[in-house]
Every structure is written in C-alpha cells, then in structure tokens.
N, C-alpha and C positions, 0 to 999 in steps of 0.2 A: 262611301266612306270601308271600302275597301284601303287595306295597306297602299302607301305611295310607291312604295319598294318591291317592284312584283318580286326581285332575287330572294324576299323574305333573309337576304343576308346578317341581320342583326336581330332575329329571332331563332331561338332554339328549333331546328325541326322537328316536325314526328318522325319518329322511325317507321319504317315497313312495317313492323310487326304491331307498330299501333294503329294505323290506317291502313287498312288493304286495299288497293283499287275498287278491287273486283264488289265490297262490300259499302261501297258509299252510295248513298241516295241515288237512283238513277233519276233525276230531277232535276233541274234548274234550282238554286237557292236562293232564296229573298235574303237580301242582307240586314234588314230591322223595322224597328216600329217605332213608333215615337208619340207622347201624350204628353200633354201641358195643359196644365188651369191655371185660373185666378178665381179665387175662391175665400175671400176672407172670413172668416169665420167657421171656416168648415175644414175638418179633418184632410188637407188635402196631400198628405202620404200615402193616408190609406187609398183614398179615391185615386189616386196617380196608381198604388199598388196593383189594386184591381183592374185602372184600363190595361197596366202594361200583362197583365194576365191573361185580357181577352185577344190580347197582341200578340199574346205567345209564340203562333203560329209563322210569324216575322224573322224570328229570329230564337235561338236557344244557348247561345252558348256563354253571353254574361248579359247582365242588368243591372237599370241605376236609377238612382232617384237623388234630386237636386231642388231642396227647397229654400227658399227665402224668408227672413225672419229680420225684415229689413232690412240692414245691409251686411247682415252675416247670411251665411249662405253654410247649410248642413248637405253634407253629399255623403251618400253609401251606395258604392257599385260593387260587382265583384261577379266573380266565373263562376255560371249556372242559370238554371232555372228561374222565373222572376220567386216561384214559391221556396228555391230553395237558397236565393239572395236575402229574401227580408222574411221578419218573422213580426209578432207584437213588439217584441224591443227593440228592434231596431226601428220600427216606424215610427214609435216615441221618442225617438231621438231626432226624428223630422220636422219639428216645427215651422209652420209659415202659414204665409197667406196666399201665396201661391209654388208652383213647381213644375217642373220637367222629368221624364221618365222617359228613359228608352231599352229595348231590348235588342240583342243584335247576334248574325249570323257573319264568321268570320270566316277565311279560307285558311285550309290547311297550315300549321305554322304560323300564325298569327293572334290563334289565342291567349292573350294577355293580358290580366287586368291593368294593365297601364293603359291598354286600347280599347276597355269600357270605355262606355259614355253614362249620362253626360261630359262633355269637356267641359272644364272649367278653368278661365280665365280672369287674368286682373284686366282693369283699365281703369283710365283716370275719374271713371263717375261712378265706381266700384265694380264688383268682380259678374261675369257672366257664363251663364249655362247651356250648353247646346246641345240639342240634340238633332241628327240627322240620319234623313233616310236618303240614298242614291251614293251616287259616284261622280265627281270632278272626272274633267278629261285633261285639264290643263294643270295637273298637279304638280310637276314638272319648274313650269315657270312660276306658279303660287309662291311654292315654298322656294326656291331661290330669292324671289322678289322679299320674302319678309326673312327668311337669313340675312341680306342684305341688309334690313331696318333691325337687328340683330336680337330677334324676336326668339327667344329661349325654347324652341319647341322638344317637347317633350315625348311623342307618338311620330310615327310615323303616317296615320289616316290625313287625310283629307279632312273631316270635318274637324281637327282642332286647328286644321291651317284656315277653314272658313272662321274658326273662332278670334284665331292670332288678327286675322284681316280687318275685323268688326273690334277687334280692341285697337286697333292699330289707327280705325279711322275714329275711332271715342277720341282718342289722343292727341289728334290733332287737331281736336277742335269741335266735333260734331255732335249732337246729340244721340240717344241710341237707335231712332230711328233711321234716321239721316247716317249714322254711320253704319248700319247695318245694310242700309240699301246702296251705299257705295263700296263695301265690301264684297257685296252677290255680283256688282255688275265688273268686280273682278274674276267672276266664277263661269266657268262653262261646265256642262256638262249638267245632271243633273240632281235637282237638291230640294228636297222637302227638311224643312228646319223649323224647329221648335225652341227658342230662347229664351229663358230667363233674366232678368235684372231686378234691380232692388225697388224698380219702379213699374212694372208691370211685366208681361209676355208678348214675345210677338211669335209670330207664327209666318210662314215665308215659303211661297214656291217659284220656281227655276219659270222663264218663260215660257218655256214647253208642257207643264206641268206631267213630268214625266213619270215621278212619283204622288200618290195620292195623300192629299189632306183634309181632314174635312172640321166643322167650324160645330160643336152644341152648346147647350145654354141648358144651366140648373134651374129649376124651380124656386123661385122666392124673387124677393125684394132687398138688396138690387140685385139688379141680373150678375150672373154670374159664368164664365164663357172656359169652353171645355175645347181642346184640341186635340186630335190623334188620326192617327194613317188610316183607318177606316172607321164607319159608323157602329159597328161591335164594341169598340171601345168605350164610344157612348153610351149602348142600351144597359151595359155591364152596371154603371154606376146610374143611370136613370135618367140620363141628361137626354135631351130633345136633339135630334139632329136638324139644325139649321140651314146650311148649306155649304158647296166646297170655299177651300181656297181657292181663288182662279188663280190660272198661270200670270207669273209674274207681279202679282199681287204680294201685299205685306198686310198682315194686322198688326198691331197694335191695341193690345187691353190692357186698361188700369182701372182707376177708380171713377173714372168716368164712362164708363163702358166701349165701346169697341169699334175704332179706327179705321179704314181701310183706306192703302195707298196702290196705287194700281204703280209700283215703282218702275215696270219695264212696259211701255206702251207697244212696242211691236211683239206682241203674243202670240202664239200660234199653238193652241192645246195637241199633244201628243204623247196623250197618255200609253202607257204600255199595258200592250194587249194583253196580257202574258197575266196582270194583274187580273184583267176578268175573266181567263182561260183559269187560272190555278191558284195564285199565289194568296189572293184576297176570300176572308172566310165565303163560306155561300150564302153567309145569314148577313154579309156587310151589303149598305148597298151602294148603288153607283146608276146613272139615270134613272133615278125614281123606281126603282124594282131590287129584290135580292138577286145576287149575282147565280145562285141555285135556279132561275128563270132563265138568264142568259145561257149557261152551261146546258139546259135541257132541249134550248132551243139548237145549241150546237148538236146537238144526241140524235135532233129530228133534221137538221139539214145532212148530218153523216148520213144517217139510212137512206135520204132523198139521192143522196150521190153514188151511195155505196153499198144497198140493199144485197144480202147473201142467205140464202136457206138454211135455216138453223132451228135446232130445235129449245135455245136458252141464250139469252144474254144477259149480260152483266158488271158491272163497273170494278176496275182495281181500286177498293177503298182508301182514302175515304173522296177522293176529288174524282173518281172515274163514273161514282156513282149518277149525278144530274144526268150528265151528257149519256149514261146507258140507258135511264130512265127513258129522255128522250126520244133516244135509236128505239128501245122496246115500243112508244106510242105510236110513233112513224112507220114501222116494218109490218107490225103484229106479232114480233118474234116476244113469246113467252119471257116477263123480265123477272128474275130471282135471282138470291144470292149464292155465289158458286165458290169464295173465298171470305172464308172471317180472319179482320185483323186482330191482332194482339195490341191496343190500345193503352197501354202500360208499359210500353217496350223498355220506350226514352233510348239515350243517345247510351253507349256502352263502348269502352277500350277493352272490354276482357272480350277478345278473340273467339269466336266460334272454336271448336275444332274442326279440323279438315275435313271428318267425315259429317260433320253439320253442315259446312259450308256447300261440302258437292251437294247433298241434299237438296237445297236451295234454299227458300226462303223462311223456313220453318218459324223463326223466331216472328217474323211481319205477319206472315201472312201462311191463313191454313187452309187446303182447300179438301167444301164439304166433297167426302167421294161419292156417298149414297147420293147426290144430286149430279153431279156430272157424270156417274158411272153411263158408258152408251151411248152420250149426248154429242150433238156438231151442237159447239157453243160460237158464240162471237162475244170476245171480249175487249171493253172500252175503255180507254185509259189516255190521259188527258195531252199526252206529251212521250217521246222518246228523246234520252239523250246520247248516252252510249251504246244505249241497245243490250246491256249484260245484265241488268235488275228483269229486261222482258223475257232473253233468251231461256231463263231460271225458271221465270213464270211459266211460261209456255210448257217447258220440260215436266212442270209440278203437277201442270192441268193434264198431260198426256198421262201418265203417271195414275193421278185421282181417277182414272178412267174414262176421260173424252175422246169422243174420236175421231173428233174433226176441231180444231182450232184455228177460229178465223180473228185476225184482231183487227180492231179498230180504231183511231187517233181524233180525237175530237178535235185539233190544231193543226198546221200545217206542217212539214218537215221542217225541225232546226237546224239552221245551214250556218247558222254565224252566231259568234260570240257575242254575249251583252258587255258594254261597257259603261251602263248606266245604272251602275247597281245593284244587280242580278250575277251570284256567282256560276259562272256556266266557264265547262273547262275550255282550253285553246281549241281551235276550226278543228284542227286533224284528231282531235276527241271526239266529235261530235258523228256521229255514224251517217248523216242524210248529206254533211258535205262531201263524202268524199266515195258514198255509195249511193248506187239507185234504190227505189223503191222496192226492186224485183230480187236484188241482191240483199235488201235489208231481211224483207220474208225469206230466202233462202237462210241466213244466218239468223233469225230467230226460230226454225223449222215450224214454221206459221203454216198452215194450208192458204188463207190468203191474207194481206195489209193492205190496209187503203187509211189514206189520212185525209182529214178534211180539205176543202180545196182553201187558199187563201180568201178569195172572194167571199166563200161561205162563213168564214169567222166572222170578218169585218163586216158585211151584210144583216147577221143572226145580233148586231148591236143595236140594231134600229138607231143606230145615231150616224153622223157626218162618218163617212169612211175615211178621209183624211185626217182625224181629228185625232189617230193612234200611231204609237210607235209600233212598228212591225219588224225591226231589223232583225231579229234572227232569226227570221225567216225568208228577208230578203234580202238583207244587206244592205238598204237604206238608211241611213245613219240621221236622224233630222238635228243632230251638234254635231261638228265635223270632228271626228278625229286624230288627231295631231298622227305623224308617220309613225314615230317613235314606239307611240300607244298601240298602233296600231299591229307593226311587228311584233309583239310581245303576244297575240292572239291568232292574228290570222294567216291562213296560207295563202298561194299564189292563184290556185287554182279550183273551180266548183266543180261540183260535179253534176250532172245531168241527168236531170230526176224525172 
C-alpha cells in the first residue's frame, strides 16, 4: 500500500524543517495492519476499534473503519493514531453487522487523508471496502489497465487499484468471490487483504503469503469470525485463534459461516522474516508459539556465534530485549537494563533544539548512568538500517560511563531494500550495502560489532528455511521486480561483508 508514484509529485512535500533525516527511526517500518469481522448482533465498530488498537504498532499515521448495515456503508477515517481518530460518539455512528479496519504507515510526503484506508469503491453488487497490507510490484501496469477502463482513481495507492480491479470484475458479471479471485490474479507482489461487502467479508493472501493474516472465532452461536494481521488483534477482543489464512487462499465469511477457496494452486509460502524478527508484536503467535520465544532463540544463537567478555548485556527497548535475554542465558553475561524508554513520547513534528539533537536520543531513550559506569557492556538490537541511531546510542552509553561497548545484532546485515510493503531506504542509504562489518563498527565507534548469520536466523525458526522471504539480507526476491521499480531503489554494486 505504498503510493504508486515514487516521485510523489502530486503530494505536498514535507520540508526539511518538518522531518530531519537524522531524526527518522533507524528501522524498517511496517506499512499497515488490517482487521475484519463478521458478527451480527455485536458492536462491530467497537470490536474493530480495539483490534486496530492492538495493531497500532503496524502503522501510526492514519486509521479507518468501514461498517456495513445492509447495503449502506458507514465510513470514518482520518490521520492520526487509532485513539485520536475514534471516540465513543464516532463509533456510535458506525452501525452494522460486519466491519473492516485499517491502520497505516506511509512514506514521507504521502501522509494525506485521501490515502487513508479502507478504500471504498462502488460496484454492480454494491460498495466494497478494502484494507491492504503489503505492496504490489506491478502497479504501473495495473494502473494503466484501470485508466484504460475509465476507472476514476482518486489516490495513488496500489490498495485503491486492487479495489477498483475487484469492482471491474464484478461489473463484468462476476460475483464477489470470483471477482476478487480474478482481480488478485492481476496482482503481483505482497497483499494480505480484508474486504467488506454487503453480503460478507473476504480475507485473501497472495500466493507467497509474504504478509501475515490470521483467522479468529468469537464464542457464541452462530460462529462469528474475525480476521487480523496478527493474533494480538484477536486476543484483545476475546477471539480465539483458529488458523492462518494460507498463501493463495481466499476465505469468504457470511451468514452461512466460513468458506475456504484455494485461488492459487501454485503457492509457496515466503513469509517476511522481518515480521518474526521485529515487526509483529512479541506476544503474537506464529508457528504455534509467541514471537518472544523465537526472538530469545535468536539471542542464544547470537551468543553462540559471537560471544564476548563483558559485565552486562541489555537490549535496545523494546524490540531488542528478548534477544538480549537469550544472549545472557547462552553466554552467562548478566542481563540488566541499561536504557529506559519513554513509552509515551509518540511522533512529533516539533523538532528538538540543535543542542538536544546533538545530545542524542534522550527524548526516547535515557541511560542508567549508575548501572553503566565502569562496565563492559553488550547492547543487543534487532537490526541496523542507516546506522544514525546506533552511533548516537553508542555515544550516549560511553558518556554514561561504559568503558567498552560491544554491539550485537539479532539479524544479518540489511543490504537490500524491500519492495513488498516495508518502508526501507534506497539501497545506497543502507549502511551494510556499502560498508563491511569492520567499517560499520568503525563508523559506530563500538569496540566490536557482530551480526547474526543468515543461517542462524532461519534455523532458529524451527521451520522449513525455504518458507521465508529474506530478500532484504540476500537480494533474492521471491516475486520478480520489474526493472523500472528496481531502479528506484537498487544500486549496481554490493559491498563485501
């Protein structure tokens, strides 16, 4: 759901005094979270609100809910966090038996209310509301096809294009399910979709299942089903996890229950490994365990591969903590807290003063000076993208009294950009794409730096290692990237790491 036009010419650009490159999070950022529910007799808008609230980590720029009351669609979406976009009075204006919700992250320059989801489109059978997690790689081709069919595209998002493609198939005579399948066969890339219609809700995953989508069930008679990007979106409303939507599967939920259709037989799962390393919440389930457990195993493997003599190990809050605990368990180095995170800081366009900026990360992370003083420390993080935040962090730890700073990363070096729905920099901005590990260590000013091996990362999943997309580490993209899309992000030469 990243905007189609990478030049963003038709967006008001944010100026340099609004967003400073140095102040951007030094992490890949997830595009969005989706939620859907079919539950006649329940307050579906409120349940969707809480589902999105649990999925807030997947996108913080806009949120929206569409409910269906017969053929009438009630829609509310706006810029901001879920708790800022909705209140009791807004939710009371969203009656219905089914709902679709979305929370979105977008790239700089594309933060406009018109691009918030769900995308609502008219068709022969009534309106449809679509929420999308992922990114298509054939948007140029699909957009040209839709414009030739006189589709009135309002936004530049690929999500709206998918909605119009479904409407186009329905208008040509297909029913909801067949229309969605035919439209999905026109799409290439990553897409986990939740689609509301007057007759029911659909959940769809692309043939590689790059982005997650799960099914839950609410207790009661008859069965009432829920769709969400992660199981934490089910837990918050008391829904029981049933199973994942499979790669290449469509589920149709209506008054008769849940119907499964394998719309793409040639499916091969390639779940984004970064979902497990970083994006998804640690309490979400994947492969019948919480991601907290997987991340602890990453830390144990990291210690086995790159142990170092030290007095204290701690993680960068919050995402580095499980791996740091695992590192401590396997290495015998004492675990503790070295940094305290201000969990209420939120996003702000009010920039810190230059003095504050030079002092580092104090708005978000503050060191425990008495804990760090005189210590040899190991700091564990899940990834390094540009290295800007990591360097500030090392400086902060030394100023707090740490005598040695060793950095350990619970994933391999990020050397390639993502084209499947994660907002990463262009390749020349990825520090590991142009520098060796030794050069990165020198730039970060650490005493030592080590990344987890690619094999270690995959083996720790305890799953088939071929069932994951790890293109950001290898450049091996499971869905072919058109040349003109490649040129927008890739550089010609790779660094030797």
